[in-house]
C-alpha positions in Angstrom: 119.8 92.0 106.7 123.5 92.0 105.2 125.2 94.5 107.9 125.8 97.1 105.3 123.3 98.0 102.7 122.6 101.0 100.1 119.4 102.1 99.3 118.5 105.1 96.7 115.3 106.7 96.6 113.9 110.0 94.7 113.1 113.1 96.9 111.0 115.4 95.1 110.2 119.1 96.0 113.8 120.4 96.8 114.5 123.6 95.6 118.4 124.3 96.0 121.6 123.0 97.2 120.8 124.1 100.6 117.8 122.0 100.6 119.9 118.8 99.8 122.4 119.8 102.3 120.1 120.1 105.0 118.0 117.2 104.3 121.2 114.9 103.9 122.0 116.3 107.8 119.1 115.3 109.1 119.7 111.7 107.9 122.7 111.6 109.2 121.8 112.5 112.7 119.9 108.7 112.5 122.4 106.0 114.2 123.7 103.5 111.5 123.0 105.9 108.8 125.3 107.8 106.2 123.6 109.9 103.4 124.1 111.6 100.6 121.2 113.8 98.9 121.9 115.0 95.3 119.9 118.0 94.6 120.8 117.4 90.7 119.4 114.0 90.5 116.8 114.7 93.0 117.8 111.5 94.8 119.0 110.2 98.2 121.4 107.3 98.9 121.9 105.8 102.4 124.4 103.4 103.4 122.6 101.5 106.1 124.7 99.4 108.7 122.2 96.8 110.3 124.4 96.4 113.6 123.6 99.8 114.6 120.5 100.5 113.3 117.6 100.5 115.9 114.8 102.2 114.5 112.5 101.6 111.7 114.4 103.3 108.9 111.5 103.6 106.6 109.3 105.2 108.7 112.0 107.7 109.9 112.5 108.6 106.2 108.8 109.4 106.0 108.3 111.3 108.7 111.7 113.4 107.6 110.1 113.9 104.1 106.7 115.0 105.0 108.1 117.0 107.8 110.3 118.8 105.1 107.4 118.8 102.7 109.2 116.6 100.2 107.7 113.6 98.3 109.1 110.2 97.2 107.6 107.6 95.7 106.1 104.2 97.6 105.3 100.9 96.5 102.9 98.2 97.9 104.6 94.4 97.6 101.9 91.8 97.7 102.5 87.9 98.9 100.3 85.1 98.9 100.3 82.8 101.8 98.9 80.1 103.8 97.6 81.3 107.4 95.3 79.0 109.4 94.2 81.5 111.9 93.9 84.9 113.0 97.0 84.6 115.4 98.7 83.4 112.3 98.2 86.6 110.8 99.2 88.5 113.8 102.5 86.5 114.1 103.5 87.3 110.4 102.4 91.0 110.7 104.5 91.2 113.7 107.5 89.2 111.7 107.4 91.7 108.8 107.2 95.0 110.8 110.6 94.3 112.2 112.2 94.8 108.9 113.7 98.3 108.9 112.8 99.2 105.5 108.9 98.2 106.0 106.2 101.2 106.5 103.4 99.2 107.2 101.9 95.7 106.7 98.3 94.6 106.0 96.5 91.2 105.7 93.6 89.6 104.8 92.6 86.0 106.3 89.8 85.4 103.8 92.2 85.8 100.8 95.4 84.6 102.1 97.0 87.9 101.0 99.6 90.2 102.8 100.3 93.6 101.6 103.8 95.2 102.7 104.4 99.0 102.2 107.7 100.4 101.8 109.5 103.1 99.4 109.7 102.2 95.9 113.3 102.1 95.2 113.7 100.0 98.3 112.3 96.9 96.5 114.6 94.7 95.3 115.2 90.7 95.4 117.2 91.0 98.5 114.4 92.7 100.7 112.1 90.3 99.3 114.2 87.2 100.6 114.6 89.0 104.0 110.6 89.5 104.3 110.1 85.8 103.5 112.7 85.1 106.0 111.1 87.0 108.7 107.6 85.5 108.3 106.6 82.4 110.4 104.3 81.4 107.1 105.4 80.6 103.8 105.3 83.9 101.8 105.1 83.8 97.6 105.3 87.3 96.3 102.7 88.2 93.8 103.2 89.8 90.8 100.9 92.3 88.7 97.6 91.0 87.6 98.7 91.3 84.0 101.2 88.6 84.5 99.2 85.6 82.8 101.9 83.2 83.5 101.7 83.6 87.2 97.9 84.0 87.1 98.2 80.5 85.5 100.5 79.2 88.3 98.6 80.7 91.1 95.5 79.0 89.9 97.7 75.8 89.7 99.0 75.9 92.7 95.8 76.1 94.2 94.2 73.4 92.4 97.3 71.2 93.6 96.7 72.2 97.2 93.1 71.4 96.9 94.0 68.1 95.8 96.9 67.5 98.4 94.1 68.4 101.1 91.5 66.3 99.7 94.1 63.3 99.3 95.2 63.8 103.0 91.4 64.4 104.1 90.5 60.9 102.4 93.3 59.1 104.1 92.4 61.0 107.6 89.0 60.1 107.0 89.5 56.4 106.0 91.9 55.5 109.1 89.3 57.3 111.5 86.4 54.8 110.4 87.5 52.4 113.1 87.4 55.3 115.6 84.1 56.3 114.4 82.3 52.8 114.6 84.1 52.1 118.0 82.3 55.4 119.5 78.9 54.5 118.0 79.2 51.0 119.3 80.0 52.6 122.9 76.4 53.8 123.0 75.0 50.5 123.3 77.8 48.9 125.0 81.0 49.6 127.0 83.0 47.2 125.7 85.9 48.5 123.5 85.6 47.1 119.8 89.1 48.2 119.1 92.3 46.2 120.0 94.3 48.6 122.0 97.7 48.1 119.7 95.3 48.5 116.6 94.7 52.1 117.9 97.9 53.3 118.4 98.7 52.0 114.8 95.8 54.3 113.7 96.5 57.0 115.7 100.2 57.4 115.0 100.1 58.2 111.3 96.9 60.4 112.0 98.8 62.3 114.8 102.1 62.9 113.2 101.8 62.8 109.3 98.1 64.0 108.9 98.9 66.2 111.6 102.3 67.2 110.5 101.4 70.7 109.7 100.2 71.7 113.1 103.3 70.8 114.5 105.3 72.9 111.8 102.9 75.9 112.4 103.3 75.4 116.3 106.9 75.3 116.1 107.1 78.5 113.7 104.5 79.9 116.3 107.1 79.4 119.0 110.1 80.4 117.2 108.0 84.0 116.5 107.3 84.4 120.1 103.6 84.0 119.7 101.0 81.6 120.6 98.2 80.4 117.6 95.9 78.0 117.1 98.2 75.1 116.0 99.8 75.4 119.0 96.3 74.6 120.8 95.7 71.8 118.7 99.6 70.4 118.9 99.4 70.4 122.8 95.9 69.3 123.2 96.4 66.2 120.9 99.8 65.5 121.8 99.0 65.4 125.7 95.9 63.1 124.8 98.0 61.0 122.4 101.1 60.7 124.8 99.1 59.8 128.1 97.3 57.1 125.9 100.7 55.5 124.7 101.8 55.9 128.6 99.0 53.7 130.0 99.0 51.3 126.6 103.0 50.5 127.5 101.6 50.4 131.3 99.2 47.9 130.2 96.1 49.9 131.4 93.8 49.3 128.5 90.7 51.2 129.9 92.2 54.5 129.7 93.3 54.8 126.1 92.2 58.3 124.4 93.6 57.6 121.0 90.3 58.1 119.5 89.9 61.7 120.9 93.4 62.9 119.7 92.8 61.2 116.0 89.6 62.6 115.8 90.5 66.2 116.8 93.0 66.1 114.2 90.7 64.8 111.4 87.7 67.0 112.3 90.2 70.0 112.2 91.7 68.9 108.9 88.2 68.7 107.6 87.2 72.0 108.8 90.2 73.7 107.2 89.4 71.5 104.0 85.9 73.2 103.8 87.4 76.7 104.7 89.6 76.5 102.0 86.7 75.9 99.5 84.4 78.8 101.3 87.2 81.1 100.8 87.6 80.4 97.4 84.0 80.8 96.9 84.3 84.4 98.8 87.0 85.6 96.8 85.3 84.6 93.7 84.8 88.2 92.2 88.4 88.8 91.9 89.3 85.7 90.4 86.4 86.1 87.7 87.9 89.7 87.2 91.5 88.4 86.8 90.2 85.4 84.3 88.9 88.2 81.9 92.6 89.6 81.2 93.5 88.4 77.3 96.4 86.8 77.5 97.3 87.6 73.4 96.4 90.4 71.2 96.1 91.1 67.6 98.3 94.1 67.0 99.2 95.8 63.5 102.7 95.5 62.5 103.1 97.6 59.0 100.7 96.0 56.7 100.1 93.0 58.6 98.4 91.9 61.7 100.8 89.9 64.4 99.5 87.9 67.2 101.7 89.0 70.3 101.6 88.3 74.2 99.5 91.1 76.1 102.8 92.4 77.9 104.2 93.4 74.4 101.2 95.7 73.6 102.3 99.2 73.9 99.9 102.6 74.0 98.9 103.9 70.4 99.1 100.2 68.8 96.3 99.2 66.5 94.7 96.3 67.7 92.1 94.0 65.8 89.1 92.6 67.7 87.4 89.6 66.2 84.1 88.4 67.1 83.7 86.8 70.3 87.1 87.5 71.6 88.1 89.4 74.8 88.9 93.1 74.7 92.6 92.8 75.7 93.5 96.6 76.2 91.8 100.0 76.9 91.3 101.7 73.8 89.3 104.1 71.0 87.6 102.3 68.2 89.0 103.3 65.1 86.7 101.0 62.5 83.9 98.9 62.9 80.5 98.2 64.7 79.8 95.9 67.5 78.1 95.1 70.6 80.3 94.9 73.6 79.4 93.0 77.0 80.9 94.8 79.8 78.6 93.1 82.5 81.8 91.9 85.0 83.2 95.1 84.6 80.3 97.9 84.9 77.6 95.9 86.0 75.5 96.5 82.9 73.7 93.5 81.9 73.0 94.9 78.5 75.6 94.7 75.5 76.5 98.1 74.8 76.7 99.3 70.7 80.2 100.6 70.1 81.3 102.3 67.1 84.1 105.0 66.3 85.4 107.3 68.7 83.7 105.0 71.4 86.0 103.6 74.5 86.3 100.2 74.9 88.1 98.5 78.1 90.4 95.3 78.8 88.2 92.4 79.7 85.0 93.4 78.0 83.7 90.4 75.3 83.2 91.4 71.5 79.8 90.7 70.0 79.0 90.3 66.8 81.1 92.7 64.8 85.2 93.2 63.8 86.7 96.3 65.7 90.1 98.2 65.2 91.0 99.8 68.0 93.7 102.2 69.2 95.5 101.5 72.5 94.9 104.0 75.1 96.2 101.9 78.1 97.9 98.7 78.7 98.9 96.1 81.5 98.8 97.8 84.8 97.2 101.1 83.5 93.9 99.6 82.2 90.7 100.0 83.7 90.4 96.4 84.4 93.4 96.5 86.4 92.6 99.4 88.6 89.2 97.8 89.3 91.0 94.4 90.8 93.4 96.7 92.5 90.6 98.8 93.8 88.6 95.5 95.1 92.0 94.1 96.5 92.5 97.4 98.2 88.9 97.1 99.9 89.4 93.5 100.9 92.9 94.4 102.6 91.4 97.2 104.5 90.4 97.3 108.1 87.4 98.8 109.8 87.6 99.8 113.3 85.5 96.6 114.5 88.1 94.6 113.0 91.3 96.2 114.4 89.3 95.4 118.1 89.2 91.8 116.7 92.8 91.4 115.9 93.8 92.9 119.2 91.4 90.0 121.0 92.9 87.7 118.8 96.4 88.4 119.6 95.9 87.9 123.3 93.2 85.1 123.3 95.5 82.1 122.4 97.7 82.8 126.0 94.4 83.3 127.9 93.1 80.3 126.8 96.4 78.5 127.5 96.2 79.7 130.9 92.3 78.8 131.3 93.6 75.2 130.1 96.3 74.9 132.7 94.2 76.1 135.2 91.4 73.4 134.4 94.1 70.7 134.7 95.0 72.0 138.1 91.5 72.3 139.2 90.0 69.3 138.7 93.1 67.2 139.4 92.8 69.1 142.8 89.2 68.2 143.2 88.9 64.6 141.8 92.7 63.6 142.1 91.8 61.9 138.2 94.9 62.7 136.4 93.1 61.1 133.1 89.9 63.3 133.8 91.9 66.3 134.3 93.7 66.1 131.1 91.0 65.2 129.0 88.6 68.5 130.1 92.2 70.6 129.7 92.4 69.1 126.0 88.8 70.0 125.4 89.7 73.7 126.4 92.5 73.8 123.9 90.5 72.4 121.1 87.3 74.3 121.5 89.0 77.6 121.7 90.4 78.0 118.4 89.5 81.7 117.4 88.9 80.7 113.6 85.4 82.0 113.6 86.3 85.0 115.3 88.9 85.6 112.9 87.2 84.7 109.9 83.8 87.0 111.1 84.6 90.0 109.5 87.1 89.6 106.2 85.0 86.7 105.1 81.8 89.0 105.0 83.9 91.9 103.9 85.3 89.9 100.9 81.9 88.8 99.9 80.4 92.4 100.0 83.2 94.5 98.0 83.2 91.3 95.5 79.5 91.4 94.9 79.7 95.3 94.9 82.3 95.1 92.1 80.3 92.7 90.2 77.3 95.2 90.5 79.8 97.9 89.0 80.5 99.8 92.2 84.1 100.0 93.4 84.5 100.5 97.1 87.8 101.5 98.1 88.0 100.1 101.9 85.6 98.6 104.3 85.3 101.4 106.5 83.3 103.1 103.7 80.8 99.6 104.1 80.8 100.4 107.5 79.6 103.9 107.0 77.4 104.0 104.5 75.0 101.7 106.4 74.7 104.6 108.9 73.8 107.4 106.1 70.4 109.8 106.7 71.2 112.3 103.8 72.4 111.7 100.1 73.4 115.1 98.6 73.5 115.3 94.7 75.7 117.5 92.4 73.5 118.2 89.1 75.3 118.3 85.8 76.8 115.1 85.2 75.6 113.2 88.2 71.7 113.7 87.8 72.0 115.0 84.6 73.7 113.5 81.6 76.3 116.0 81.3 75.9 116.3 77.7 75.2 120.2 77.8 73.7 121.8 74.5 73.4 125.4 73.7 69.9 127.1 72.7 68.8 130.4 72.1 72.3 131.6 71.1 72.4 135.4 70.6 75.3 137.7 69.0 75.4 141.2 69.8 78.8 141.5 68.1 80.4 139.9 65.0 83.2 139.0 67.2 81.1 137.0 69.6 81.6 133.3 68.4 85.4 134.0 67.8 85.8 135.5 71.5 83.7 132.7 73.1 85.5 129.8 70.9 89.2 131.1 71.8 88.4 131.3 75.4 86.7 127.7 75.7 88.6 125.6 73.1 91.2 124.4 75.6 88.7 123.8 78.5 87.5 120.5 79.1 84.1 121.3 81.1 80.9 120.0 79.6 79.8 123.4 78.8 83.1 124.3 76.9 82.7 121.1 74.7 79.0 122.2 73.8 80.5 125.6 72.8 83.0 123.9 70.7 80.6 121.6 69.0 78.3 124.7 68.4 81.0 126.7 66.6 82.4 123.8 64.9 78.7 123.7 63.2 78.4 127.2 62.6 82.1 127.5 60.8 80.5 124.9 58.1 78.1 127.3 57.1 79.7 130.8 58.2 83.7 130.4 58.0 85.7 132.0 61.3 88.8 131.9 63.2 89.3 131.6 67.2 90.7 134.4 68.9 94.0 134.0 70.3 92.9 134.3 74.1 95.6 134.2 76.7 95.9 134.2 80.7 92.8 131.9 80.4 91.3 131.4 84.2 88.2 129.5 85.6 86.3 130.1 88.4 84.5 127.0 89.8 80.7 127.8 89.8 80.9 131.1 88.1 82.6 130.7 84.4 85.6 131.5 82.6 88.0 134.8 81.5 90.8 135.4 79.8 92.8 138.3 78.3 92.6 139.2 74.3 94.3 141.9 72.8 94.9 143.2 76.6 91.3 143.5 77.2 89.4 141.0 79.4 86.6 138.4 78.1 84.6 136.9 80.4 81.8 133.9 80.1 79.8 133.1 83.0 76.5 134.0 85.2 75.8 137.3 86.3 77.9 136.6 89.4 81.1 136.5 87.3 80.4 139.5 85.5 79.6 141.4 89.1 83.1 140.1 89.8 84.5 142.3 86.9 82.5 145.6 87.8 80.0 144.8 84.9 76.2 145.7 85.8 74.4 143.1 83.7 70.9 144.4 84.4 72.3 147.9 83.0 73.3 146.3 79.9 70.2 144.2 79.4 68.1 147.4 79.8 70.3 149.3 77.3 70.0 147.0 74.7 66.7 146.2 75.2 67.1 142.5 75.5 64.3 140.0 76.6 66.1 137.2 78.6 64.0 134.3 80.1 64.9 134.4 83.6 64.1 130.7 83.8 66.9 129.5 81.6 70.4 129.0 82.6 72.1 131.5 80.7 75.7 132.4 80.3 76.6 136.0 79.5 79.9 136.8 77.4 81.4 140.3 77.9 84.6 141.9 76.3 85.7 145.3 76.8 83.3 146.0 79.6 80.5 145.4 77.2 77.9 142.5 76.5 78.7 140.8 73.3 76.3 137.7 73.3 74.7 135.3 75.4 73.2 131.9 75.3 71.4 129.5 77.4 72.5 125.7 78.2 70.5 122.6 78.7 71.2 119.5 80.2 68.8 116.4 80.1 68.2 114.8 83.2 69.1 111.1 83.3 66.3 108.8 82.8 67.3 106.9 85.9 67.5 109.5 88.2 63.8 109.7 89.3 63.8 106.3 90.0 67.3 106.5 92.2 65.7 109.4 94.1 62.6 107.2 94.8 64.6 104.1 96.0 66.6 106.5 98.2 63.3 107.8 99.9 62.0 104.0 100.1 65.4 103.2 102.5 64.3 106.0 104.7 66.8 108.5 103.3 66.7 112.4 102.8 68.0 114.3 99.4 69.9 117.1 98.6 70.6 119.1 95.5 73.5 121.3 95.6 74.6 122.9 92.7 76.4 126.2 91.2 73.5 126.7 88.5 70.8 129.5 88.9 68.0 129.0 91.5 65.3 128.7 88.9 67.0 125.6 87.2 67.8 123.8 90.5 64.6 124.3 91.8 62.7 123.0 88.5 65.0 120.0 88.7 64.3 119.5 92.7 60.6 119.4 91.8 60.9 117.2 88.7 62.7 114.4 90.7 61.2 114.8 94.1 64.4 116.1 95.9 63.9 117.3 99.5 66.1 120.3 99.5 68.1 122.2 97.1 70.7 124.8 97.4 71.5 126.9 94.2 74.2 128.9 92.9 76.6 127.4 95.2 80.6 127.6 95.0 82.8 125.1 96.0 83.6 126.6 99.3 79.4 127.1 99.8 79.1 123.4 98.6 81.1 122.6 101.9 79.3 124.9 104.4 76.4 123.3 103.0 77.5 119.7 104.0 78.9 121.0 107.5 75.1 122.3 108.1 73.7 119.0 107.1 76.3 116.9 108.8 75.1 118.5 112.1 71.7 116.2 112.1 73.3 113.0 110.5 75.6 111.2 108.3 75.8 112.3 105.0 77.2 110.9 101.7 78.0 113.4 98.7 77.6 112.3 95.2 79.5 114.0 92.5 81.5 114.1 89.0 83.7 117.1 88.7 86.7 118.7 89.6 84.5 121.2 91.5 83.1 118.6 93.5 86.3 117.0 94.9 86.6 119.2 98.0 82.8 118.4 98.9 83.8 115.1 98.2 86.3 115.2 100.6 84.4 116.3 103.2 81.6 114.2 103.3 80.9 111.1 105.4 80.9 109.0 102.6 81.8 110.0 99.0 80.5 108.6 95.8 81.9 109.6 92.4 80.2 108.6 89.0 82.3 106.7 86.8 82.4 109.1 83.7 83.4 111.7 86.3 86.9 113.6 86.6 90.0 112.0 87.9 90.0 114.2 90.9 86.4 113.3 91.8 87.0 109.6 91.6 90.6 109.5 93.2 88.8 111.8 96.1 85.8 109.5 96.3 85.7 106.1 98.7 83.2 104.6 96.2 82.8 105.0 92.5 79.8 103.9 90.3 81.3 102.2 87.0 78.1 103.2 85.1 76.7 106.4 85.5 73.4 105.2 86.9 72.5 106.8 90.0 70.3 104.3 91.0 73.4 102.3 92.2 73.7 104.1 95.2 70.5 102.8 96.6 72.3 99.1 95.5 75.4 100.2 97.3 73.6 101.2 100.5 71.3 98.0 100.4 74.6 95.9 100.1 76.1 98.2 103.2 73.6 97.4 105.4 73.4 93.6 104.6 77.3 93.1 104.8 77.0 95.1 108.2 74.5 93.0 109.3 76.2 89.8 108.3 79.5 90.9 110.0 77.5 91.8 113.3 75.9 88.4 113.3 79.2 86.7 112.7 80.8 88.2 115.4 77.9 87.8 117.6 77.7 83.9 116.8 81.8 83.9 117.3 81.8 85.6 120.5 78.8 83.9 121.8 80.4 80.7 121.2 83.9 81.2 122.6 82.1 82.7 125.8 79.9 79.7 126.2 82.1 76.9 125.0 85.3 77.7 127.1 83.7 77.6 130.3 81.7 74.1 129.0 84.9 72.5 128.3 86.5 73.8 131.4 83.6 72.6 133.3 83.6 69.2 131.9 80.1 69.1 129.6 82.5 68.7 126.5 85.0 65.7 125.3 87.9 66.7 122.9 85.9 65.1 120.0 82.6 67.3 120.4 84.8 70.4 121.1 86.4 69.8 117.8 83.1 69.2 116.0 81.8 72.3 117.8 84.8 74.3 116.8 85.0 73.0 113.0 80.9 74.0 112.7 81.4 77.6 114.5 83.9 78.3 111.5 81.7 77.2 109.1 78.4 78.9 110.3 80.5 81.5 109.8 81.4 81.3 106.6 78.2 79.9 105.4 76.3 83.1 106.6 79.3 85.1 104.9 78.4 83.3 101.4 74.2 83.9 102.1 75.3 87.7 101.3 75.4 86.6 97.5 71.5 86.2 97.7 70.8 89.4 99.0 68.2 91.4 97.0 69.6 94.8 95.5 67.2 95.7 93.1 
């Protein structure tokens, strides 16, 4: 960093000048900081002297703001990189976290991606350059996925990298052919076929040109005061090469090991190339989603349509979508009808009919009709972009077991170096044979590469979360995948989850001429499904019998009970019996007084004004056709099911019997739902499935939370898993996928740990040559990658 740097960031939540003054004083207590907090602008400016600062400024600021109850804006910076092993990842994270403005850094070896978290206002070109300089590996900032130019550049760069790797590999394999032939001949004869000087001529470019990347990586590792796989390869192959070179000039042609050093480099380069191809396959889901984004849109300008770049489209623009085109933005259909293919967005295999007022999403494919849509979200606000972000975020997160693997990998290389040194000392002490001791220690260095260990979890995670996204299931973090396979019970909300959430009114009984005007005035600003049904009913009634909605004020909702407000200084209430009791209205007395015959099996909403009943109606919500099959699928997986609803006892009981749900709880408030979950958690792990605002607390309390795609923003933000289409059968699919992914992770880790546990002692005891060690090391990584890719064959239906 430069010696003096000034940063400005927003501070939300300050109430007065005194707040700003006190916060400024706290910031100024940090050594090397001069702070000024402006209450009017709600911003803080820090002058940071890097020659004095000895702490992480970002973490310190974040802690202070949280302690004071203030908020600020955060931002993730994403980088593409080129790691070769888990140790490279740790070295990069270690370097990045040294930056005083970094809150945290996360990495994914499988996708070669680095996430850096900081305060939004800290991000500028200077910081980006400083982060790149702190990394031992090359970093390239990754801009928003909507930047089609960068996406194309990235794909082109990957193709160029692949071509370069392939070209160098072909050269390496060509140069190594004589060594392979010589090794095969040694099976039948002890005579060396290759001239010693020819061996030297072939081995030198293999060692220093083909193997140059290992020397560069090893040097950066040493500069970063860490040890990685490149260092192991360089030490092992250089020792064999230099020893052979010494013997060559000495004239001892019987003890040359040019083929060992050369073939180790060739085999490792082959393994890295195959790993690169496999990693591309494992992250195919994100690539497929990224390619869905259109590059241009046909936007109406005046009376004509003009083709503009996707970055220029704005909210409320009118966009025309031709037959066969990609939908460029999220929007609502204004004109036209067509079938839209949303398979890669929601996992829905059948094209969906879209007509006026229906929503369409960026990345879907228009079928057989021309549509005119009004834009509702563009660029980074689209559903497509949010899906990509969620998938990438899940792939960047770490399960507890992966954190353990990272710790093991961090100390693995130094331990291996020590074992290799001890191997050399032991063999030389026992045999007095420098050559033999060297070869066995080189084999230890080569076999001990922790690549399989580092790839075991992230590759399975990338494939698992990518496959989930293709099926229409968004998983926020890997910990959700880790927990989902342990679930014992699935708890469901009813309305909008197991039912369509499209409530309709029946048996509407008016006991007062102001019944509908009062009811409409109370509900017309609400977004609740019941409110929508009431509004629809009133609008239909107004066509035959016009009336005006009353101007109701002080409207308030009591979740699970109903809604109330004030009209002409008197309370108007619409809700269940519990809500009327809350307002000291004796419902049964009113029913008896008016000789009303109410079917207790119906889900009835009562409306009261000025303390008397003015009307009532029943609501019905059709069960989703997929719900019964969804419950049966979960039972087949050995899971129990629970229905927790705010509806009345008779309605909830009837639905439980209809669907075959084990246990049900009716007339539950959000607080009571929490109590039910806590009770269920005493006997096992539980998932909560919901869609409404009132489900958010229960979703947060569950071990695994699942939100329906059409649910409220609160539910989707709280939930760790979101179903992109409203099909509860996807819950069983998600659990099957979790079980399969976790099984794959366990298999990968078992193989990686067993491989290193057996291979290192075998090499140290002299059972492996460096060449065989290189073959085994490459094979172990490819087995782990191949096993992860087999996840794609999992039967999920």
